[in-house]
DRENDO-1510 file (C-alpha; in Angstrom, 1 decimal, always signed):
<recs>
REC; n; res; u; v; w
REC; 1; UNK; +13.0; -155.0; -101.3 .
REC; 2; UNK; +10.8; -155.1; -104.4 .
REC; 3; UNK; +10.1; -151.4; -103.7 .
REC; 4; UNK; +13.8; -150.6; -104.0 .
REC; 5; UNK; +14.1; -152.3; -107.4 .
REC; 6; UNK; +11.0; -150.5; -108.6 .
REC; 7; UNK; +12.6; -147.2; -107.5 .
REC; 8; UNK; +15.8; -148.1; -109.3 .
REC; 9; UNK; +14.0; -149.1; -112.5 .
REC; 10; UNK; +11.8; -146.0; -112.4 .
REC; 11; UNK; +14.8; -143.8; -112.2 .
REC; 12; UNK; +16.5; -145.8; -115.0 .
REC; 13; UNK; +13.4; -145.7; -117.2 .
REC; 14; UNK; +13.2; -141.9; -116.7 .
REC; 15; UNK; +16.9; -141.5; -117.5 .
REC; 16; UNK; +16.6; -143.5; -120.7 .
REC; 17; UNK; +13.5; -141.7; -121.9 .
REC; 18; UNK; +14.9; -138.3; -121.0 .
REC; 19; UNK; +18.1; -139.0; -122.9 .
REC; 20; UNK; +16.3; -140.3; -126.0 .
REC; 21; UNK; +13.6; -137.7; -126.1 .
REC; 22; UNK; +15.4; -134.6; -124.9 .
REC; 23; UNK; +19.2; -134.7; -124.8 .
REC; 24; UNK; +19.8; -136.5; -128.1 .
REC; 25; UNK; +17.4; -134.4; -130.2 .
REC; 26; UNK; +18.8; -131.1; -128.7 .
REC; 27; UNK; +22.4; -132.3; -129.4 .
REC; 28; UNK; +21.5; -133.2; -133.0 .
REC; 29; UNK; +19.9; -129.8; -133.6 .
REC; 30; UNK; +22.5; -127.6; -131.9 .
REC; 31; UNK; +25.9; -129.2; -132.1 .
REC; 32; UNK; +28.2; -129.2; -135.1 .
REC; 33; UNK; +29.0; -132.7; -136.5 .
REC; 34; UNK; +32.4; -132.9; -134.9 .
REC; 35; UNK; +31.2; -131.8; -131.5 .
REC; 36; UNK; +28.1; -133.9; -131.7 .
REC; 37; UNK; +30.2; -137.0; -132.3 .
REC; 38; UNK; +32.5; -136.2; -129.4 .
REC; 39; UNK; +29.5; -135.5; -127.1 .
REC; 40; UNK; +27.7; -138.7; -128.0 .
REC; 41; UNK; +30.9; -140.8; -127.6 .
REC; 42; UNK; +31.2; -139.5; -124.1 .
REC; 43; UNK; +27.5; -139.8; -123.1 .
REC; 44; UNK; +26.5; -143.1; -124.5 .
REC; 45; UNK; +29.1; -145.2; -122.7 .
REC; 46; UNK; +28.2; -143.5; -119.4 .
REC; 47; UNK; +24.5; -144.1; -120.0 .
REC; 48; UNK; +25.1; -147.8; -120.7 .
REC; 49; UNK; +27.5; -148.1; -117.7 .
REC; 50; UNK; +25.0; -146.5; -115.3 .
REC; 51; UNK; +22.2; -148.6; -116.7 .
REC; 52; UNK; +24.2; -151.7; -116.2 .
REC; 53; UNK; +25.0; -150.8; -112.6 .
REC; 54; UNK; +21.4; -150.1; -111.8 .
REC; 55; UNK; +20.1; -153.2; -113.5 .
REC; 56; UNK; +22.7; -155.6; -112.1 .
REC; 57; UNK; +22.1; -154.1; -108.6 .
REC; 58; UNK; +18.4; -154.8; -109.1 .
REC; 59; UNK; +19.2; -158.3; -110.3 .
REC; 60; UNK; +21.2; -159.1; -107.1 .
REC; 61; UNK; +18.4; -157.7; -104.9 .
REC; 62; UNK; +15.8; -159.7; -106.7 .
REC; 63; UNK; +17.8; -162.9; -106.7 .
REC; 64; UNK; +18.5; -162.8; -102.9 .
REC; 65; UNK; +14.8; -162.1; -102.3 .
REC; 66; UNK; +13.7; -164.9; -104.5 .
REC; 67; UNK; +11.8; -163.0; -107.1 .
REC; 68; UNK; +12.6; -165.3; -110.0 .
REC; 69; UNK; +10.8; -163.7; -113.0 .
REC; 70; UNK; +11.7; -160.1; -112.1 .
REC; 71; UNK; +15.3; -161.4; -111.6 .
REC; 72; UNK; +15.3; -162.8; -115.1 .
REC; 73; UNK; +13.9; -159.5; -116.6 .
REC; 74; UNK; +16.5; -157.5; -114.7 .
REC; 75; UNK; +19.3; -159.8; -115.8 .
REC; 76; UNK; +18.2; -159.5; -119.5 .
REC; 77; UNK; +18.1; -155.7; -119.1 .
REC; 78; UNK; +21.7; -155.8; -117.6 .
REC; 79; UNK; +22.9; -157.9; -120.5 .
REC; 80; UNK; +21.5; -155.4; -123.0 .
REC; 81; UNK; +23.5; -152.6; -121.4 .
REC; 82; UNK; +26.8; -154.6; -121.3 .
REC; 83; UNK; +26.3; -155.7; -124.9 .
REC; 84; UNK; +25.8; -152.1; -126.0 .
REC; 85; UNK; +28.7; -150.8; -123.9 .
REC; 86; UNK; +31.3; -153.5; -124.6 .
REC; 87; UNK; +30.5; -154.8; -128.1 .
REC; 88; UNK; +28.2; -152.5; -130.1 .
REC; 89; UNK; +29.5; -149.1; -129.2 .
REC; 90; UNK; +33.1; -149.8; -130.2 .
REC; 91; UNK; +31.8; -151.3; -133.5 .
REC; 92; UNK; +29.5; -148.4; -134.2 .
REC; 93; UNK; +32.4; -145.9; -133.5 .
REC; 94; UNK; +34.8; -147.9; -135.7 .
REC; 95; UNK; +32.5; -148.1; -138.7 .
REC; 96; UNK; +31.5; -144.4; -138.3 .
REC; 97; UNK; +35.2; -143.4; -138.2 .
REC; 98; UNK; +35.9; -145.4; -141.4 .
REC; 99; UNK; +32.7; -144.4; -143.3 .
REC; 100; UNK; +34.4; -141.7; -145.3 .
REC; 101; UNK; +37.5; -143.6; -146.4 .
REC; 102; UNK; +38.2; -146.7; -148.4 .
REC; 103; UNK; +35.3; -149.2; -148.4 .
REC; 104; UNK; +32.9; -146.4; -147.6 .
REC; 105; UNK; +29.8; -148.3; -148.5 .
REC; 106; UNK; +30.8; -151.3; -146.4 .
REC; 107; UNK; +31.5; -149.2; -143.3 .
REC; 108; UNK; +28.2; -147.2; -143.7 .
REC; 109; UNK; +26.3; -150.4; -144.0 .
REC; 110; UNK; +27.9; -151.9; -140.9 .
REC; 111; UNK; +27.4; -148.7; -139.0 .
REC; 112; UNK; +23.7; -148.7; -139.8 .
REC; 113; UNK; +23.4; -152.4; -138.9 .
REC; 114; UNK; +25.1; -152.1; -135.5 .
REC; 115; UNK; +23.3; -148.8; -134.7 .
REC; 116; UNK; +20.0; -150.4; -135.5 .
REC; 117; UNK; +20.8; -153.4; -133.3 .
REC; 118; UNK; +21.8; -151.0; -130.5 .
REC; 119; UNK; +18.5; -149.1; -130.8 .
REC; 120; UNK; +16.5; -152.3; -130.9 .
REC; 121; UNK; +18.2; -153.5; -127.7 .
REC; 122; UNK; +17.5; -150.1; -126.1 .
REC; 123; UNK; +13.8; -150.3; -127.0 .
REC; 124; UNK; +13.5; -153.9; -125.7 .
REC; 125; UNK; +15.1; -152.7; -122.4 .
REC; 126; UNK; +12.5; -149.9; -122.1 .
REC; 127; UNK; +9.7; -152.4; -122.8 .
REC; 128; UNK; +11.1; -154.8; -120.2 .
REC; 129; UNK; +11.5; -152.1; -117.6 .
REC; 130; UNK; +8.0; -150.9; -118.2 .
REC; 131; UNK; +6.7; -154.5; -117.9 .
REC; 132; UNK; +8.6; -154.9; -114.6 .
REC; 133; UNK; +7.1; -151.6; -113.3 .
REC; 134; UNK; +3.6; -152.5; -114.3 .
REC; 135; UNK; +3.5; -156.2; -113.4 .
REC; 136; UNK; +5.5; -156.3; -110.2 .
</recs>
């Protein structure tokens, strides 16, 4: 069953890298600001939801096959997706929406903070997935 989780994480790693390295830069270069925002608000939650489903499925497989350390890695990866989906994305959107009105500086600062935390979690997830694929 470890092979199944390796396949799942390989697909997830590829999806995450493709989205970051190809889809997002193309969107930033070719879409007007309003369309870009709408596009990213549709795509990121789907990316995080799919990532969560893949990672939590892997966690269940690993748990029932008694792979403790890979299970912990997979669970941490799952938590990263759910934190991004449920907590950070709404905060990022809220502060982005309010960054042109009253308290502009505050909202821009909070947007930047939450976005950086989201990117940091995403990078940690990539590192953990790569660690899983290499070590196990």
